[in-house]
C-alpha positions as CSV (number, residue, x, y, z in Angstrom):
1,M,-135.6,237.7,-199.1
2,D,-135.9,237.5,-195.3
3,L,-136.4,240.8,-193.6
4,L,-134.6,241.5,-190.3
5,T,-136.1,243.6,-187.5
6,V,-134.0,246.2,-185.7
7,T,-134.1,244.0,-182.6
8,G,-133.0,241.0,-184.6
9,L,-130.1,242.9,-186.1
10,N,-129.0,244.3,-182.7
11,S,-129.3,240.9,-181.1
12,Y,-127.2,239.4,-183.9
13,V,-124.5,242.0,-183.5
14,E,-124.5,241.6,-179.7
15,S,-124.1,237.8,-180.1
16,V,-121.2,238.3,-182.5
17,L,-119.4,240.6,-180.0
18,S,-120.2,238.4,-177.0
19,G,-118.9,235.4,-178.9
20,D,-115.5,237.0,-179.7
21,K,-113.0,235.7,-177.1
22,N,-110.8,238.7,-177.8
23,L,-113.5,241.1,-176.5
24,K,-114.4,239.3,-173.3
25,D,-111.4,240.3,-171.2
26,V,-109.8,243.4,-172.6
27,Y,-107.1,245.6,-170.9
28,M,-107.1,249.1,-172.4
29,K,-105.4,252.4,-171.7
30,A,-107.6,255.5,-172.1
31,E,-108.4,259.0,-170.9
32,I,-111.5,259.7,-168.9
33,A,-114.1,262.2,-170.3
34,D,-117.7,263.0,-169.6
35,Y,-117.5,261.3,-166.2
36,K,-120.8,261.0,-164.3
37,N,-121.4,259.3,-160.9
38,H,-125.0,258.3,-160.4
39,Y,-125.1,258.4,-156.6
40,S,-128.6,256.8,-156.3
41,S,-127.5,253.7,-158.2
42,G,-123.8,253.7,-157.7
43,H,-123.1,253.2,-161.4
44,R,-120.4,255.3,-163.1
45,Y,-120.8,256.5,-166.7
46,M,-118.0,257.9,-168.9
47,T,-116.3,258.2,-172.2
48,L,-112.9,256.4,-172.8
49,K,-110.8,258.1,-175.4
50,D,-107.4,258.5,-177.0
51,D,-106.1,261.0,-179.6
52,N,-108.1,259.4,-182.4
53,A,-111.2,257.7,-181.1
54,C,-113.6,257.3,-178.2
55,I,-116.1,254.8,-176.8
56,S,-118.9,255.0,-174.2
57,A,-118.3,253.1,-171.0
58,V,-120.1,252.0,-167.9
59,M,-118.9,250.7,-164.6
60,F,-121.6,249.2,-162.5
61,S,-121.9,249.7,-158.7
62,S,-120.5,246.3,-157.8
63,A,-117.3,247.1,-159.6
64,A,-117.2,250.8,-158.7
65,S,-117.3,249.9,-155.0
66,R,-113.8,248.5,-155.3
67,L,-112.3,251.7,-156.6
68,K,-109.4,252.9,-154.4
69,F,-109.2,256.4,-155.9
70,N,-111.4,259.3,-157.1
71,V,-112.1,259.2,-160.8
72,Q,-111.7,262.5,-162.5
73,N,-112.1,263.9,-166.1
74,G,-108.7,264.0,-167.9
75,M,-107.3,261.2,-165.8
76,S,-105.3,258.5,-167.6
77,V,-106.4,255.0,-166.5
78,I,-106.0,251.4,-167.4
79,V,-109.3,249.5,-167.5
80,R,-110.2,245.9,-167.7
81,G,-113.6,244.7,-169.1
82,R,-115.5,243.6,-172.2
83,A,-116.8,245.2,-175.3
84,A,-120.5,244.6,-176.1
85,L,-123.7,246.0,-177.6
86,Y,-126.6,247.3,-175.6
87,T,-129.4,245.7,-177.7
88,K,-132.2,248.1,-176.8
89,D,-130.3,251.2,-178.0
90,G,-128.0,249.5,-180.5
91,K,-125.2,251.3,-178.6
92,Y,-121.7,249.8,-178.7
93,Q,-119.9,250.4,-175.3
94,F,-117.3,249.1,-172.9
95,Y,-118.3,247.5,-169.6
96,I,-115.5,248.1,-167.0
97,N,-114.8,245.5,-164.3
98,E,-111.6,247.1,-162.9
99,M,-109.9,250.4,-163.1
100,I,-106.5,251.7,-161.9
101,P,-104.7,255.0,-162.5
102,D,-102.2,254.8,-165.3
103,G,-98.5,255.1,-164.5
104,T,-96.1,254.2,-161.7
105,G,-97.7,256.8,-159.4
106,S,-101.1,255.2,-159.4
107,A,-100.7,253.7,-155.9
108,S,-99.4,257.1,-154.6
109,L,-102.4,258.9,-156.1
110,A,-104.9,256.5,-154.5
111,F,-103.0,256.9,-151.2
112,E,-103.1,260.7,-151.3
113,Q,-106.7,260.9,-152.3
114,L,-107.8,258.6,-149.5
115,K,-105.5,260.5,-147.1
116,N,-107.1,263.8,-148.0
117,K,-110.6,262.4,-147.7
118,L,-110.0,261.0,-144.2
119,K,-108.1,264.1,-143.1
120,A,-111.1,266.3,-144.2
121,E,-113.3,264.1,-141.9
122,G,-111.1,264.7,-138.9
123,I,-109.9,261.1,-138.7
124,F,-106.3,262.3,-138.1
125,D,-107.0,265.2,-135.8
126,N,-104.9,265.3,-132.6
127,A,-108.0,266.2,-130.6
128,H,-109.1,262.5,-131.0
129,K,-105.8,261.0,-129.8
130,K,-106.0,259.0,-126.6
131,K,-103.4,259.0,-123.9
132,I,-101.1,256.0,-123.8
133,P,-101.0,254.4,-120.3
134,V,-97.7,254.9,-118.5
135,L,-97.4,251.3,-117.2
136,P,-99.9,249.0,-119.0
137,K,-100.8,245.7,-117.3
138,R,-101.9,244.0,-120.5
139,V,-100.5,244.8,-124.0
140,G,-102.4,243.6,-127.1
141,V,-100.1,242.9,-130.1
142,I,-101.7,242.6,-133.6
143,T,-99.2,241.3,-136.1
144,S,-98.1,238.2,-137.9
145,D,-97.1,235.4,-135.4
146,T,-94.3,234.2,-137.7
147,G,-92.4,237.5,-138.6
148,A,-89.5,239.2,-136.9
149,A,-91.7,242.0,-135.7
150,V,-93.5,239.9,-133.1
151,R,-90.3,238.5,-131.7
152,D,-88.8,242.0,-131.4
153,I,-91.9,243.4,-129.7
154,C,-92.1,240.5,-127.2
155,K,-88.4,240.7,-126.4
156,I,-88.5,244.4,-125.7
157,L,-91.7,244.2,-123.6
158,K,-90.3,241.3,-121.5
159,R,-87.0,243.2,-120.9
160,R,-88.4,246.7,-120.2
161,C,-91.8,245.9,-118.7
162,P,-91.7,242.2,-117.5
163,M,-94.8,242.7,-115.3
164,A,-97.0,243.4,-118.4
165,E,-99.0,240.5,-119.9
166,I,-98.7,240.2,-123.7
167,V,-101.9,239.3,-125.5
168,L,-100.9,238.2,-129.1
169,A,-103.6,238.4,-131.8
170,P,-102.0,236.8,-135.0
171,V,-103.2,238.1,-138.4
172,Y,-102.2,238.3,-142.0
173,V,-100.2,241.4,-142.6
174,Q,-100.0,241.3,-146.4
175,G,-102.0,239.8,-149.3
176,I,-105.6,239.9,-150.3
177,K,-106.9,238.7,-146.9
178,A,-104.7,241.0,-144.8
179,A,-106.9,244.2,-144.6
180,A,-110.1,242.4,-143.6
181,D,-108.2,240.2,-141.1
182,L,-106.5,243.2,-139.5
183,T,-109.8,245.1,-139.2
184,R,-111.8,242.1,-137.8
185,T,-109.1,241.3,-135.2
186,L,-108.7,244.9,-134.1
187,K,-112.4,245.3,-133.5
188,K,-112.6,242.0,-131.6
189,L,-109.6,242.8,-129.3
190,D,-110.9,246.3,-128.6
191,G,-114.4,245.0,-128.0
192,E,-113.2,242.6,-125.3
193,K,-112.0,245.5,-123.1
194,Y,-109.2,243.3,-121.8
195,V,-105.9,245.1,-122.8
196,D,-104.8,248.6,-121.8
197,V,-103.1,249.4,-125.1
198,I,-102.8,247.8,-128.5
199,I,-99.7,247.6,-130.8
200,I,-100.6,247.1,-134.5
201,G,-97.9,246.7,-137.1
202,R,-95.4,244.6,-139.1
203,G,-91.9,244.6,-140.2
204,G,-90.5,246.4,-143.3
205,G,-91.6,245.7,-146.8
206,T,-92.3,247.2,-150.2
207,E,-95.1,249.7,-150.7
208,D,-97.3,246.9,-151.9
209,N,-96.5,244.8,-148.8
210,L,-97.7,247.6,-146.6
211,S,-100.9,248.4,-148.6
212,A,-103.2,246.6,-146.1
213,F,-102.4,249.3,-143.5
214,N,-103.7,251.9,-146.0
215,D,-107.1,250.2,-146.2
216,E,-109.9,252.6,-145.5
217,A,-112.0,250.2,-143.3
218,L,-108.9,249.4,-141.2
219,V,-108.0,253.1,-140.8
220,R,-111.6,253.9,-139.6
221,A,-111.4,251.0,-137.2
222,V,-108.2,252.3,-135.7
223,Y,-109.9,255.7,-135.3
224,A,-113.0,254.2,-133.7
225,C,-111.0,252.1,-131.1
226,E,-111.7,252.9,-127.5
227,T,-108.4,251.3,-126.5
228,P,-105.3,253.4,-127.2
229,I,-103.5,252.3,-130.4
230,V,-99.8,252.5,-131.1
231,S,-98.8,251.8,-134.7
232,G,-95.4,250.3,-135.6
233,I,-95.4,249.6,-139.3
234,G,-92.4,249.0,-141.6
235,H,-89.1,250.8,-141.4
236,E,-88.4,254.4,-140.2
237,T,-89.1,255.9,-143.7
238,D,-92.4,254.1,-144.1
239,T,-95.7,255.9,-143.4
240,T,-99.2,254.4,-143.7
241,L,-102.6,255.8,-143.1
242,C,-102.9,253.7,-139.9
243,D,-99.9,255.8,-138.6
244,Y,-102.0,259.0,-139.0
245,A,-105.1,257.6,-137.3
246,A,-103.3,255.9,-134.4
247,D,-103.0,257.6,-131.0
248,L,-99.2,257.2,-131.2
249,A,-97.1,256.4,-134.3
250,A,-93.7,254.6,-133.9
251,S,-91.1,254.3,-136.6
252,T,-90.8,250.5,-136.2
253,P,-92.5,247.7,-134.3
254,S,-89.5,247.7,-131.8
255,A,-89.9,251.5,-131.3
256,A,-93.6,250.9,-130.6
257,A,-92.8,248.4,-127.9
258,E,-90.3,250.8,-126.3
259,M,-92.7,253.7,-126.4
260,I,-95.3,251.9,-124.2
261,S,-92.8,250.2,-121.8
262,P,-90.8,252.4,-119.6
263,S,-87.4,250.9,-118.7
264,E,-86.4,250.0,-115.1
265,G,-84.1,253.0,-115.1
266,E,-86.9,255.3,-116.2
267,L,-89.2,253.8,-113.5
268,E,-86.5,254.2,-110.9
269,S,-85.9,257.8,-111.8
270,E,-89.7,258.5,-111.7
271,L,-90.0,256.8,-108.3
272,N,-87.1,258.8,-107.0
273,A,-88.6,262.0,-108.2
274,L,-92.0,261.1,-106.6
275,S,-90.2,260.1,-103.4
276,E,-88.5,263.5,-103.2
277,R,-91.8,265.3,-103.9
278,L,-93.5,263.3,-101.2
279,N,-90.8,264.0,-98.6
280,L,-90.9,267.7,-99.4
281,C,-94.7,267.7,-99.0
282,I,-94.4,265.9,-95.7
283,K,-91.8,268.3,-94.5
284,R,-93.9,271.3,-95.4
285,R,-97.0,269.8,-93.7
286,L,-95.0,269.1,-90.5
287,E,-93.7,272.7,-90.5
288,Y,-97.2,274.0,-90.9
289,E,-98.6,271.8,-88.2
290,R,-95.8,272.8,-85.8
291,K,-96.5,276.5,-86.4
292,T,-100.2,276.0,-85.8
293,L,-99.4,274.1,-82.5
294,S,-97.2,276.9,-81.4
295,Q,-99.9,279.5,-82.0
296,L,-102.4,277.4,-80.1
297,T,-100.1,276.9,-77.1
298,A,-99.4,280.6,-77.0
299,S,-103.1,281.5,-76.9
300,A,-104.8,282.9,-73.8
301,A,-107.3,280.1,-73.8
302,L,-104.7,277.5,-73.1
303,N,-102.4,279.6,-70.9
304,N,-105.1,281.0,-68.6
305,P,-108.4,279.1,-69.0
306,E,-109.8,280.6,-65.8
307,K,-109.8,284.0,-67.3
308,L,-111.6,282.7,-70.4
309,L,-114.3,281.2,-68.0
310,V,-114.7,284.5,-66.1
311,N,-115.1,286.4,-69.4
312,K,-117.7,283.9,-70.5
313,K,-119.6,284.2,-67.2
314,T,-119.6,288.0,-67.4
315,E,-120.9,287.7,-71.0
316,I,-123.7,285.3,-69.9
317,Q,-124.7,287.6,-67.0
318,R,-124.9,290.5,-69.4
319,M,-127.1,288.5,-71.8
320,K,-129.3,287.5,-68.8
321,Q,-129.9,291.1,-67.8
322,S,-130.6,292.1,-71.3
323,L,-133.1,289.2,-71.6
324,N,-134.9,290.1,-68.4
325,A,-135.2,293.8,-69.4
326,A,-136.5,292.8,-72.8
327,Y,-139.1,290.5,-71.1
328,T,-140.2,293.2,-68.7
329,N,-140.7,295.8,-71.4
330,L,-142.6,293.3,-73.6
331,L,-144.9,292.3,-70.7
332,K,-145.6,296.0,-69.9
333,N,-146.4,296.8,-73.5
334,K,-148.8,293.8,-73.7
335,K,-150.6,294.9,-70.5
336,S,-151.0,298.4,-71.9
337,R,-152.5,297.1,-75.1
338,L,-154.8,294.8,-73.1
339,L,-156.2,297.7,-71.0
340,L,-156.7,299.9,-74.0
341,S,-158.6,297.1,-75.8
342,A,-160.7,296.4,-72.7
343,G,-161.7,300.1,-72.5
344,K,-162.7,300.2,-76.2
345,L,-164.9,297.0,-75.6
346,D,-166.5,298.5,-72.5
347,T,-167.4,301.6,-74.4
348,L,-169.1,299.6,-77.1
349,S,-170.8,297.2,-74.7
350,P,-174.6,297.0,-75.1
351,L,-175.0,297.1,-71.3
352,K,-173.7,300.6,-71.3
353,V,-176.4,301.6,-73.7
354,L,-179.1,300.0,-71.5
355,L,-177.9,302.0,-68.4
356,R,-178.7,305.1,-70.4
357,G,-182.4,304.2,-70.6
358,Y,-182.4,302.2,-73.8
359,T,-184.0,298.8,-74.2
360,I,-183.7,295.8,-76.5
361,T,-186.8,294.2,-77.9
362,T,-186.8,290.6,-79.1
363,K,-189.4,288.4,-80.6
364,D,-188.9,284.6,-80.7
365,G,-185.2,285.2,-79.7
366,K,-184.6,287.7,-82.6
367,V,-183.8,291.3,-82.1
368,M,-186.5,293.6,-83.5
369,T,-185.0,296.6,-85.3
370,S,-188.2,297.9,-87.0
371,V,-191.8,298.4,-86.0
372,E,-192.7,296.5,-89.1
373,S,-191.2,293.4,-87.6
374,I,-194.1,293.1,-85.0
375,S,-197.9,293.3,-85.1
376,A,-200.7,293.8,-82.6
377,D,-201.2,290.9,-80.1
378,D,-197.5,289.7,-80.6
379,I,-195.7,288.7,-77.4
380,V,-192.3,290.4,-77.2
381,N,-189.5,290.5,-74.6
382,I,-188.1,293.9,-73.6
383,R,-184.6,293.8,-72.0
384,F,-183.7,296.5,-69.5
385,S,-180.3,297.1,-67.7
386,D,-181.6,295.4,-64.6
387,G,-184.0,292.8,-66.1
388,S,-186.7,292.0,-68.7
389,A,-190.4,292.0,-69.2
390,E,-192.8,290.0,-71.3
391,C,-195.2,292.3,-73.1
392,K,-198.2,292.0,-75.5
393,V,-198.4,294.5,-78.3
394,V,-201.6,296.4,-78.3
395,E,-201.0,298.6,-81.3
396,T,-198.1,299.5,-83.7
397,K,-197.5,303.0,-85.1
398,K,-195.0,303.8,-87.8
399,G,-193.0,307.0,-87.9
């Protein structure tokens, strides 16, 4: 009898399950339990169950990255994947490739969850909304180049704002390529810094037709745009996440074109109002200048300039007298201080001391202040008030 190893048995069972075509692509309705999100790897682990049974399941990061909603315990979902055996543990489990919420409200659930997430990040805050230019020179239009929306937008812009240049950036507005195409085109048009405002939108459609405008990457691109964005998506009752993120949301593409293009009547009214304000400002300024001129012409300086000169001459003469008096007093004070200092110096002069009978003795040009500085036979010079004498020291005595 041949003996199987545990590895051999698990490998055999795994091959049987893998070889069953019915288990390779399975759609299954189940309830989520024991849900775990391994953030480091991106893998999701959970239990799929119904009223009578359960199975362990895993959704690897590559598949989990495509999820459009937040998975929660107790949620009813429809999953697509395969059933297989993990050979190492001998564990039978379900490998999930796709997952959507169960029921007709699944798209609405994903919409609300993403909306709440972006709102919490401040993507929809009014503080980030940019001002739409009153009279744009260049208008970027991101929409399909074959739909009615582009024709309506161009028609309205040419009628209401004929001086504006229309820069059309054609894109897919529905289908699998739409979201990425919209995002890429928006970033490119914004990065070129050529247009003053961008209209992004499409005509009406089903909820599924408008789903590209609920794409998270596109909504973030709208938020990050430096160019003001006006959304005009679907009919009046349609609302997408791009509408929340845009700087201005219009009910339709046509309404978006009207919002950024003032009509000739509106411009005329605005110009008339500005003209009236300008005329009023000019009138007030003229009145102010006339009043100032009247005050100047009535002043004494213009009516009797000779009197002004006399007053100035009198003021100058007074200043001259004050300056002379200040100079005389300053000079007198300086002379007094000089005489006082000279008297002090004369009192301290060594010549005064010599006149009183004192002498100054020097040796080799140095003043001798002590008897110990000289010795017998030294030649010294004795200075008197009226002359000097060379002397030879015969003897020195201390004390």
